[in-house]
N, C-alpha and C positions, 0 to 999 in steps of 0.2 A: 730478179733481171731486172733492172732499168728499167723505167719506161721509155722511147723515143720523144724527145721532145715535139710540142708542139710548135707550128709554123706558127708564125707571124701573119697580120693577115695580107694580105698583098694591096695596091693602091686601089685599085676595087673594090675588093670587099668592102677597105676599111671606110670607103666614101660612100659605099651602102648600107653601113650597117651604122654611121653617122646619121646618117638621112632618115633609116630606120628607126633610129631612137629618140629622135626629133620627132617626126611624126608619131611614133608612140606616145612621146610625151605632152605632145601639146592636141593634137588633133582631137580628141576629146573633149578637154577642155575650151577649146575655140567653138566647139562644136554647142558647146555647152551655153557658153557667153551669148551664140546667135541665137541661141533657142531661147533662152532668157529673153532677150530683147523683143522676140514677137510671138512667145507662145506663154501658157499659165505652168507649165510644169517644168522637169528638169530632164536632163537628159539619162538622167539613172532610172527616173518615174518611165521618160518614154520606153526606156527600153522592158521594161516589166512589163510593161501596155503591149507591145509590140508583142513579146512570148508569149503572158498569156492568152492575148487572142487570136496564136497560131497554136494554144494548145488544143490538145483533147479535152472537153467539157469549158475551155476556157481557164482551167485551172494547173495550179503547180503546186509541187511543197516548196517550198519558203528553205530550203537545204538546196531544192536543185536550183533554186532562181538563183542562189547567189553561185553556185558552183557557174552557172549560164554567163551570168553579168559582171562575174569575177568581183563578187564582193564581200568582205566577209560575213559569215550566218548572223553576226551579230548587227551588224549593217543592213543588211539584206533587210533582217525580223524590227526593227527597226522602220527602216524605209516603206515596206509594209504597212506598219501601225499608221504613217502618218499620210500612205494613204491610203487607208480607212477611213481616215479622221474623214477627209474629203469625202470621203463617198463613191473612190474611182474603183476600188475592192472590198472583199470582203476578207473576214477567217473565218476557218473551220478546220474541224480535226481530221485527220485521215481517220478513217472510218474500221482498220483494222491495224492502225498504229494509233494509240491515243496521244505519245511523244511529238508526234509530228504534226507540224499545222500547213494548212494548203491558203494558197491564194487564190480568191476566185475574181474575175474579170467581172464589174457589174457596168448596167444600160451606160452609166454616167463615166465610166473607166474606157468603156471602145466608143464612146462621143466624143471626150474630149483627145484620143488618139488620131480619132477621123480629123480631128479639127486641128488639130497639131502636127499631118502631115504632109500636109504641102509646105510651113515653114519649115520642118523638118529636110525637107526633098529639096527643098530650095536650096535650103542650107548645105547640105553634103554636096549638093552637084555645084555649087558653087567654090565650095573648099577642094575637093577632089574632082570630081569626073570632068567638069568643063579645061582645065587646066592639062588632061590626058587624051592622047587620040585613041579611037577604039584601038589599035594595035597596043600601046601602052596599056590599055584596061586590060584584055586577053592576058598580057604580060604579068602585069599587076596582078590579076585575078590567082593564075594557077601559080606564080610563085608565094602570096599569100595565103592558099590553104598548103601548099606542102609544109610550109609554115607550123600551118595550124594544125596539119594531120600531126606533124612532128609532135606538138604539143600534147594535143590532146590523146595521143597514146602516152608517152612519158606519165600524162594526168590523170589515164582514165579511169583509176578507181578513188580519184576526188571528186568526180562528177556523172551526170548523164550523159551521152553522147548527144553530138547535133548532131543534125543533116546539113549538107551544103546548101541547102539553101535557110537554113537557118536565119531569124530575127539578123539585123545589121542597123545601125543609127537610122538609113535611111528607107527601111523595109515599107513597104505599105500595108496599112492595118487588116489583118485576116479579115475577112466581110461574113466570119462564121454567125 
């Protein structure tokens, strides 16, 4: 039995798709450039520090950090190694599974996150939220969570489930 043809995108869908792909391809890069001009860390480091600050005992498996951050496990491992050299994280073995390594937030890492947060907040506001009305923010939030949930359900086996309050590039550092 032949499959029904997939209808092409209508003009509104096409416009939304092109805008979404542009934003997805350019926003993190632009935020990274903005952050680099006012802070001593990269966006990838910032995201790692935010996730670790929110995690139980301020530690996560490197593989889980990779899944959360959409980086490859090898890239995340290298990033954590770089951050460890700078004293922002430490590495330790998982007690019940010696094959897994944990990244642990250090006091220096937390203070770096707290010092960087105002710069990142200013950049996220300027690049995203200052351009939108509160109604547009609510609509964007709803639409993006629907897409995110669809991606998560299709990739659930690939990594840990993120909570609705999971860190974003502009998230405030947790004060644990």
